[in-house]
N, C-alpha and C positions, 0 to 999 in steps of 0.2 A: 498572591499577583501574579505570582508569571503564569501560571494556571488561568488567569483573568484576562491576561495582554494572548494568549494562546489562543484563548475561547473566540474574542475580537476578532484576531487573525484570520480566525477559521468563517466567521460569520462574512466574513470583509470579502475574502476571496469567494465564497460559496456563490453567496449573492452577484457579485460582477460577475462569473463565470457562467451564474443561469442567466444574466440578464446579457450577457453576449450571445450568448446559443440562442436565446429567442425565447426561454421557456419559461411558464407560468410556472410557479410550487405545484400545483396541482401536474401538470406534463410531467415536469426532474420527477417529481415523490413516485408517481407512476411509473417510469422508466428504469427508473432508480431499485423502488422498493421497498422505498420510504415514506411513515406517513407525511400529510402534510403538518399536523402538527409539529410533527419532531421536526421539519425543516422551517418552519416558522417561527419558531425557536429558537432551532438553529441560526436562523440569519439575524436574530435579535440576541445573539450572544449567550441564549440559555442552555440550560444543558449539558453532555457531556457523551460526544459524540464513540463510540467506538472505531475499531478499527475500520471494520464491517462495513460500518457504514460509509467511513471516508472513501472507503475503494468501488464501492459498488457509487458512490455520485460523483469520483473521476472519474472512473469507466462509461461513466452514461456522459458526460459534461467533454469525454474525450480527454483531457488533460492528465499530467502527475497526481500522486498522490499530493506530493511536495507542491504542486501550486495552492492545493488549500493550504495549507501547512505557513508557507512562507512567503517574503517580497521576493520575486527574481534577484538572483546575484550576476553583480556585475561584475564583479574583482576575474582577474584574468588568473589568476591563481589561489582555490579557494580549499582553506585546509579544517579540516573539522576534528575535533576530540569527540570520542564517541563519551565520555563525560559528561559532554555538555549539549546531550540528545535525550530525550523527556522517550521512554518506552512504549510505542503504539500497540502492542500488546505487553499483558504479562501473565505468563503462564502458572498458574495453582503450586508450583513446585522450584517455581526462582525462572522459570525461564524466561527471554522476551525479546522482542524486536526493536530495531531501531533504525528508524530510514533515513539514513547517513547523508544523504543529498542525490540532489537531483543534476543529469548534463544537462544542460543549454540545446538548444537546435531545434530542429523536426521533428526531429524522431530522439525523445529523451532516454535516457536511460538513469534505473532508479538504483540506488544500489545503499544495501539494507545489510547488517548484523545482525544476527540469531541468534540464540542459546536455550537448547533443547533440554529438558532435563530428560532423565530413560521415564515414557509410557505419556512425557505430554503429546497432545496433537493441537494442531492450529489445524483447522477444515477453513476450503479456501473457497470461494462461488468461482464460479469462470468468469475472463475478465474479457476486453474485449477481442473480438478475433485482430488478426497481430500482433497480441500480446506475445512474446518470450522469454521465459525465468531460464536460468541458471542458478544453479546450487552448487558450489567451493565445499566442503566436509574441511574444515582443517584441524579437527578435533573428534574423538568420540566419531557415533556412527547415527545415522538415520534412516528412518523407511519413510521413503516419498509414494504418495498415492494418490495414482493419475489418469482417472477414468474405473476407478476401482482398484486399478492394479498397483501389487506391492512394487515397489525398486528399492532394495536397500544399498545405500552411498553411505562409503564408509571415510577413513581418514585421508586425502590425500585425492580424493577420487569426485569429479564433477558431473554433475547430470543436467541435461538441458530437455525443454519441454515446452509444447503450444500451450500458452495461458489459460484458452478459453475453453478447457477441457475443466471440471470437481478436481480440487486435488485437496492435498495435506500431506502435510508437514509431520513425523512423529520422531522423536526422541526412539535413542534404542540402547541396548547392550545394557553393560551397567556405570556407565561415567557418561558426566553430559558432554553431547554436543554441542560445538562451536561453528557455524559456517557464515559463508559471503552466497550473499541472492545479491543477482541486477537481474534489474525488470526490465528487457528491451520493448517501450512503448511504439507504436506506429506512428506513423506520422500524423502531427495535426489535420482536424478536417480544413480544405482550403476557402472552404464558402463560410458565408455567415451566420449561415441557418446550424439546425439541431446536427447535434453530431447524432449515428445513428444505435 
């Protein structure tokens, strides 16, 4: 029941964002590299879009992923319990990615909690220009791969990089890696036209 409600929310938000951007289903699909059939199904609250599809749609529309998943929060203080958040990615050995919240404003920031088990990897396509990611490892070790170059990041360390290059996150060592990721998005386009 909760999954159906979440899918209806995504369907509504994708359609509203697409229309606001002035894009047809065909044009959004072309730009986001998502088939028109998948978009039609998504806007009818059918199917099960994965994290990569949602990220491509959000990037193409120039909005945060959370804008596709939920309504805008108006509370002055917002507290989110990780137990109430459904993973947007689940690894084959128990890893997961939780989008905890997105800050409001013209240049929003997404706050994610990730868990990577040793050897688990999540490859990400390049984001729109201007996106900056930071990763703060709270326990364990990981390998951050940016543009094919590997960077070891251990507990207590933070890495930052431009998200417009191909990148991946991989659990390393013998123990679970927990990290907090922030994705800093560029300001939304001022025009009513399509996002670049």
